[in-house]
N, C-alpha and C positions, 0 to 999 in steps of 0.2 A: 247380547252377544249371538245369542241363540237362537231358535223359532221363534220361542216369546221374546215381547218387545223389551228389551233391556232399556233402564237409566238413560243410558248412552246414545240410544235411540231415542230417544223421546227428549232429548235436549237436541240430535241431531237430525230433522228430516227429511228424512228423502223425496230424491229426484220427481220428478211425475218419468212414468213410461212412456214414453213416444214424445221427449221435449228435443228438440233440434238441438245435439248438444257437439263438442270438438272432436268425438275421438267415444268408440267403444265403452273405455274406460269412464266418463265419463257420465255414458247413460247405466250406469247401472246405479237402482237403486242406492243411494245413502250411507245405509248399512254395509253395505257386502261394498262398495267404492272404499270406507275408512278403513275396513277390517283388511279387505286383499291390499292396499296399502301397507296397511302394521305390518303384514305378516314380509312382505318382498324389504320389508325395514330389517327386519328381523333374519331375515333370510341372510342380506346382507350384512349382518355385523356375525351371524352363524359360519359362513363358509372361508376368512380365515383361518379360523378353529379346526376343520376339516382334517386334515395331515396331522395333526398335533394331537388327536386324540385316539382314543383302542376304537376300530371301528368297531365295534358296534353302538360303542355311543353313536358314531357320528350317522348311522341303523338306524334306531335309535327317534335322535331327534329327528331327519328325515320324514319319518313316517309320521312321527306325533302332527311337525306342520304340515307334513300332505293331508291328515287326519282332520285336521282344525280347517285347510282353508276349503278343502271339499264339507264338514257343516258351514261357512259361510255361503258357501257357492249353493249349497239348495237350501239352507234356511230349519237347516234338522235341528234337535233340541240337541246340547253342550250332553258331557259325560256325568254322570252322578258323581259326586265327591267320595263319597267308600269306592269308586274302580280307580280314581284319580289316587286317591291314597297309595290302593296296591301297586302300583304302577308306580311310586313316587319311593316309596318301602324298598319294592326289588331295583328298582336304577340305582338308593344309593348300596346297595349290598353289594352292586358291580360294582361300583366306583372301589368301597372295600378293598374285593375280590380281586381286584387288578393291582390298586395303588398300596396293599397290606396299609393303606394307612388314607384317612379324613382328613388330612393336616398334608402343606405344603403346596407348591403350587398346581401341579401337575394336575391334584386332585380336589382342590380347590374349586381352579376352572376349567375339569368337568361337570363337578357338582352345581356351576352358577348357569351352563352354560344349559344342563339337563332344567335345571329349577327355570331357564328363561320357557324354554318349549313345554313344560307341564304348565307352566303362569297360560298359555296361550289357548289351554283348553279351560280353565277357569275366568278368559274374562263374563260376566256380569252386569259388570258396573262400569263407572268411569273412572270408577280411585282403582278397577282392577284392572282398566287402558294405558293408567298412569306409572303403576307400578313394572307392566312391561316395556315401556319407553326407559322410564328410570336401569331400573333392570338392564335395558339394552343398552344405555349412556356409558353403565358401569364392566358392562364384558367389554364395549368396544377399547379403552385401557387396557386388559388382557391381551389384544392383540398384539399391542408393542414389548412382552415376552419373547413373542420367538422372530420377531422379525422388526429392525425400527426406520428399514429400509425407504427412499421419497416416495418409492409407489407403493411400499404401504401407507406411506403420510395420505398421499394421496385418494389411495383408498378408502382409509378413515375421513378425510375429508367428502367425500363423498357420500358416507351413509349417517355421517352426520345430518348433511339437508337430506336426507330421505328420511329418518327422524324426525326430522325441524319439522319437515310437513309434514308428516304422519301424526306429529300432534297438536299440530294447525289443524289440524283439516276435524280431527275434534272439538278444538271450539269452536269455531263457526259455528251461529243459533239460527238463521237466515239458510240467503240460497249464500252456496257453497261457490268460490271463483273455479277454474278450469284448474286443472291438474299441473298442466305449462304452468301459470299462474303464481302455483300454489307453492311450486320448487323452487320458485325466483324469490318467494319474500321469506323460502326456507334457506336460501341459496344468505338473501342478504342478510338476514337476521346471523347469523354464520360471520359473515364480513366484518361484523359489527364488531365480536366478540377479538379479531385481530388485533388491533392497537394495544389491548391492552392485556391481548398474548404475548405478545412482542412485548412488552416494558418488564411483566413477570418473570419472561423467561433470564432476559438481560441480566436482571436485579433480583430476582430473585436467591440467597442463597447456596452456593454449588456444594453438592457435595459424592467422594470419591462414592465409586461403585451404585452396583444398583441400593434403588428404592424400597423395591422386594427383592426376595429370593432366600430359598432356603438353602440349606449345603447338598442335599443329595440331588438339589435340582444344574447344578451349575455347569456342568458339563456338556449334558443331554442335548443330543442333536448335532454336534461337534464331531465335522468330518474335516483329515489334510491330514497332513503324514505324519507316519506311527513310529512308536523305538521299533519294529521289526521288519523286516521284508522276506519275503516267498514271492513264488515266481506269482505275478495277476496282480503284484498289491498294490504298483505302482501302475501298470496295467488299468486297472481299473478306477484308481485314482482319474486318470490323462483323461478321461473319458466324461469328467464333468468339466463347467467352465466357468465356476466358482471362484469369487478371486479373495488368492488369496492373502495379497499384502500389495500396496503401493510406493511408491518409492518419489521422490521430490530431490533429482542433485543436485548438490552444493556448486560441487565439480561438473564437466561434461562427463559424462554418459558414454560408460567406456563400451567398445564392438560386441556384437551378440557372442559371439566365441567368447571372451572372456563373461560375461555372465554368470556365474556361478554362484547359484545363491547358500550357503553352508546353514545344512540343518544338522540331522543324525551322523554318528561315525557308528559303524557298526563292525563288531571284530568277534565274538563269537558266532560260531558256525560251528548248527548239528546234524548235515548233511543236507537240509533244506532250507533253514529259515535262519535268518543273519540279525542276531541281534546287539546290543549296545553290551558293552562290560560292567556300564552303573560302578563306574568310580567314584566316591563320593569325595564333594568338593564344599569346602567353608564356603559360608558368606561374607563372611564379616570383611568389611569394607574395599568388597569384593567391586563397585561401581568406578571404583581408583587405580581398580590392578592391571598393570598389562597382563599376557599373554606368559604362563610359567613357562620356566627353560628351558624345558627340556622340548617344548614345539619353536619348528622352524617360525625363525625370526625375520619378517616380512621387512622387503628392501625393493622395494619400485615405485612406483606412481598411487599418490593419496590421493583419493575419493570419499569424500564427503555425503553423506544420503540421512533424510532422514523417509524413514518409513513409518508404515501407518499400515499397524498389521490389525488380518481380524482374527476374533477368538476362535483358537480351533483344539482348547481343552490341552492341553502338550505348554512345556515346559520352553519349545525354543523360537531360537529369536534369531531370526534371519540376518544375513548379513553377506558384501559378497564376501570372498578370501582375495585377504584374508585380515578379519579385524584387529583394531590394533589394540581398542578399551573397550572394554563393557562398558555399556549405554548404560546412561539413569533412563526412566519410563514415564517423561512425564506427562504422558495422563493416568502416571495413578505413581506419584512421586517414594507412598511407602512398597511398593515390591521394590524387587531388588534386584540384578543380573552378578551375571560372573563369567570368565570364558576359563572350563573347564583344560585340562592340560591333553583329551584331546585337537582343543578346537572348537571345540560348542560352544554356542551361548547360551547359555542357559537364565531361564529367571527362576524365584525362590518359588513361584508356586505358577499354574497353572494356567493357559492366558484363557478368561474367560469372558476376558470382551477386548473392546477394539481400543489398544493404543499406539501408541504414537511413541517414538526417539527416534537422536542421532545417531549415525556411527560415522564413523573412519575406517575405510579398509583397503588396505592394500594392495595392488595385481603387482604381478609381472614376478623376478626373481626375488629366490628366499637363502640366504644366507645358510649354512650347513648347522646344525648342533648338532649335541649328542642325544639322546635318545636313553632313555634306560634298559637293559639289558631286558628285566620279565617284561616291558611293555610287548620288545619284539619278538622277545618267544611269545604271550600273546595272539602276534600279529605272525605267529606259524603254523599254528596249534589246526588241524585238522580230525573231523572223525576218523575212529579207525573201520575201513569196512566198507565204507563209499566211493562213488566210481575208480572203479580200479583202470578204466582204459586214459582218463586225467589224469591219474599219479605215475603210471609208464610215458605218456604224450609227453606230460612235463620231464624226466629222466631225461627222455634222449633228448627235449632241447639244454635244460642244461650238460649234457658233455657235451655238444658242437658247441655253447658258447663258449666267449671267453672273458666276459661281462655282465653283472648283472644286464646291464641296459643293452644290448643281445637277447635278452628273453625277453627284455618286452617289448621289442622291435617287431622281433619271433610273431607273436604273438596278435601284435596288433595288425603285420602283413595278412596272417592267416584270417583274421576275420575282413578284411579289406579284402584280397585276393582272393578269395575261396567261395562257394557257393552260401554263402548267408544272406539274409535276409532279417529288414526290420519291420515287427507288426504287431500290434492290438491286440492281434486272438493268435499263438502261437501254436501249436499239437500240445494236449500235454505229455508232461511228461512222469516216468517212470519212480522207483526209489531212487537209484543212483541217475539221479538227474543230470547233471554237470556233462553224464560220459555223453544222457541223449541227445544234451541236445548241442553237444560240441561235433557228436559221431552219428547221429541221423537225422533231427528234425532239419541241424541248423538257421530257424528259426524265431526269432525271442525279441521282447521290447529292453526297454535300458536296463533292469534287473536282473536279465535273464545273461548279457553279456556282462555286466558290471559283475557280477553271480560269480560264473566262468573263467576270469580274467582271473578275479582274486582267487578262488582254488588253484589256476595255474600259478601262478606265483608262490603259491605257501606247496603247492608236491615240488616246485623246485628251489626252496629254500630264499625265496625272495620276502621279508615280509608286506605283507599286506592288504588292507583291511576295505570297505566296502562307506560308501560316504554316501546319507540321500541327502534331497532338496529340493532345487526347481533349477531349470537350465532358461537364460533366454529372458523374455520381459517383452513387451509393446508396449511405446511410446506412445501416446495422445498426443494431439499435435492441438489437439484445446487447448489443455490447459500443463501441456509437457507432463505431465507423471506419467512415470512407467510404471504396466498396472502388473503384476505376473497373477497367474492363473494355476489353479486346480491342475490345469490339462496341461503344465510345463511343470509338473510334476518328472524330476529326475534322477537317476545314479549314473555312479560312475565311480575311479576306484583312488588309491594314493596307494602307493609303492615309496620303500624303504631303500634309497642309493648312498650308496657311501661317498662324502664327500659331499651329496647335496643336502638327502633328508627326507622328507617326507615329501612325494614327486605328484600330484596328481598325474591322474591317465585317465583320457576317459574313450571305453571301449567300442561305446554309438558311436565317438567321432569315425571311428575309422570306418562303421558299414555302414551307416548313414551320416554325410559328412552335411546335407544338409540340413536333417533336426537343431545340426549347433549354428547354423549360420539363422532359421527361419523356425518358426513359430510349429507346433504341431501341425494345427490348423491346415500346414501349408503342407504337409508333406506327404501324410498319410488320408485315407478316403474318410469321409464324415456321413457317418453312421443316422441314420430314421429312424423311430418305431419297431426299438429290438435290433435293428441288421434289416427288417424286410426293403428298403428304401435301400439305396447305399449310391453313391455322389463322390465319383473322383476327382482330384485334384484339379485337371484340366475342366471339369467342370463347374469350378468351384465359383465363375462370377458371379451366378446372381446372388451365391451369400457375401461375395467379397464391394458388392457393389448396397448391400447395408453398410457396412462399414462405419458410415460417415457418419452414418446417424446409431450407428453403438457407441461411436468414440466421442459424439455429441451426448447422449443420456450417461457414460460412462464420469463424465469429462463434469455434468449435474450430483452423479450422485457420490465423485470424488467429492466437490464444494459441499455437498448435505452431508456428507460425513466428516470433515474437516471442521465448518462454522458451529455446525447444530449436534452433530452425535461429541462432536470432540470440546466441545464447549465447558474445560472445565474450571473449576476455579483459580485455577493461573489465565488465562485467558481469559476469566472476568474479572481478575485483579487487573491483568494486563489493559484490558479497557479501559476500564474506571480511569485505572493514572493518565492515558489517553489528554481525558481530557479535566485533568489537573487537580483529580479522586489520589491523592497518594493515602493517607491517615484511614486504614478502613477497619470497621468494626462488625459487628452482628449491630451494634441498636441504628450504627447510621444505616448500615444496609439495606434496615425495615424501617427507617421512616425517610430513606430515599427512593425508597419502592412505592410505599404508603402515597407520597406528595405525587410523585412523578403518576402512578396508579389513577392516581386521584383530577385531579390534571387533563390525562389523557378521556378517564371517563367522559369528565364537563364537554371535554373537546368534542367528544360523538354527543353525548345526548343536548345537548344545546339547538344544535341544528333543528331537532327531529321534533323539542319541544317547541321548539319559532317553528315549527311546517304543521305540527299540530296543529296548535291556535292562529296560525292565518287565513284569515276570513276571506274571502272574491269579496271584491268592489265595490259591488252593487251590494251587500248584506252588509258590507260594513255601514255606506251609507244609511242601509235598512234600519241599523243599531243605531248611529244616528239620533234618526228621529221618534226611536223609542225609548229615546233617554231624554229629548228632549219634550215627549207627549207624558213623559212621566212623571219631571217637573212642575205640567201642570194639572198635575192629579187624575191622570190619564192611562194606566199603566198598563200597557199591552199584559190579557191573561197568555201564559204556555198554549192552550190548548185552542187558541185566536189566530188563525190565519186573516193574510195581511184583507181578505174581502170582511171578514163578518170586526175585523178594527176598522175600517173605514168606518162600516154600517155607525160602529157606539158611538164615534168621536164625531158622526155629525148628526148623533140623535139628536130630536128636540131637548131632551135633556142634561145635550153635553153641556160643562161648565166652557166649556171654549169660542170666543167671539164670530161672528160671522165670516168674519175675513180668516183664520186660519182655523176656520173649517171648510170654506172651500179651498184655501193652501195644500191642509193633509187631505182631501177627497181629490184631488189636483196629484198629490207626491204617490198617493200611492194606489192611483190608477196607474199611473202612467212604470209603476217600480212591476206592477203585476207586469204589465204589456212588457215591457225589457224581459223580465225576469225569468218567464214560465211563458215568453215568444214560443210557435208549434216550429217557427224556423230556427230562431235561433235562441235557443235555450242556455241554459247554462255553464255548461259545459260543450259547447261549439262557439260561444259569442268574441265575435272578431274581435282585437283592438281597436279598431280605427270605431265598430261600432258599440264599443264599451266606454269609449272617450268622450262620444258624441250623445248617448246615454246620461254617463254622468255631470256633462253637462245639461243638461236637462233636468236635474233631480234639483241641485244644488242650487238653485236658484229658491226653486218650492221649498226645499226644506228650509234654510233662513226664513221663509213667510209666515211659519207654521210659528208661530210667536201666540 
């Protein structure tokens, strides 16, 4: 592939310059076009890895690919082996310096990417080309380490087609078809593999968890609700349209104002950040345990939900308030869950993969219960020396109020009637952040209002705590699943009221009630390109027009998640049982897979073999003629055409009778006329003309005896 002619080039003669072709690409010399196509395929393989690789790796790979492209275009020589060894050593040292190991997923993928790009600079023979191709096929698999979405699958299919096209291009030894025809051939080859792929997907014994993975790689790149809250935490999360979880309601979905998806309960406060109190709870028999006695027992409407939750790296399982029984994780029965004393639904391990679970929640009134004194005291603690104005204001409210409910309503009225605003970009706060927010800036997001409200309650001697989770959700009319996104992240408060227990209070609803009734995107302006472009809510019509497209795409993605990515051993067993196969073990599964797989392969290959062996009707008659002559000891030689064969058959020394010679001559002359006619060649002969020709040839064939 360098300036000197390689073995691959010798087997792939160049297209003559000046020949009219379909495109500029087809007009390139053969060695250049084939190599550039391979480089393009490698770029498609590498692109999905860019955002997951160290910056220096992406830059190095880009420079190497550009270098290889320049060598191909200019016809220069490839770099010497010594230089390649030096660069390879430097890159391997860079991988170790970055990852501190040469093992594991991240380091392994990085080395594989570098190996592929460096191999591009060493393509001196045909075998080097195929090493690059096979490395590319293997590297494609690693893309699914980072994403298994349907968009990723579509990208992988497109990449496979281009790789197969590049492989085909190096296989042609003569004239090469145009690039469009080669792409269709690559797509056809990939399509041939689909039936067997479906059989293997359905019948290959399923395992729980990922096929590859190292402990240190489990939670990299996860985003979502954390176990702490500070000003700006949730507002940054709300800028993301990533999906947190999807819900299929067995019972009618609740109204938007009741869609509170409970997550972490934050009790400890250090003056700026809210954190969990970290109550330790046993997991023994937790899947069958109801909520503990000191939590408010629900009394209201029961709503059953089937939730498909994306990987978060945290242990929370979200559900409508208030969940009754800890769910069984159907996609991973080895994991267990429980509901702790704060009403949090927790898994025994971080959620590192997409999971699905069924859960029943009760929304509405709660029966009052008795809370432990230590828990209530924890919900009253405030750090000393912070927010003196807030403490003084709470004392004033306490002195004027008759009941705790009066204080709660007074604060909510303050948020509603005074000049408070709801924004994703509030001003910065100082050491006494709650004082600054309540008496100065008066602009904030849900975490500002929830945090300030709880501080006011505690300063007024009312036990209170912050709850984080999600609020809202959008029902997709295409598949009737509700989607909750990271932009639905929310924070609210709970206060302990005598005779009522823990009561949810959402201060944000007093400031921006439309946020509770509608999604965040319908309440606040959208920003693009880091705030350079801001589009108001009233100007969002153009964006809303795309909602139908987004809903259909979300429905397709959800179906992909439910039926492909969540095809668990339980679903496999259920599917086979629907076909009457009840008793399954690994021997039966393997036998069934090989048996059906062989049948599918036969059904795919048999038509191809029939088409391959199919000959034109004229050639079939000619073949019959040659077989008849062979029986008369006049076998046609491989090098003989129809004319030469006719001359030998009709020669004086031929053993054929005069009548047979005359019939053979007439047959071969007619065959030549029909087969090689200038106007009706073998590829353009009409059906009517073909029937007429066969009608003339077959009687002549019968006379050749």
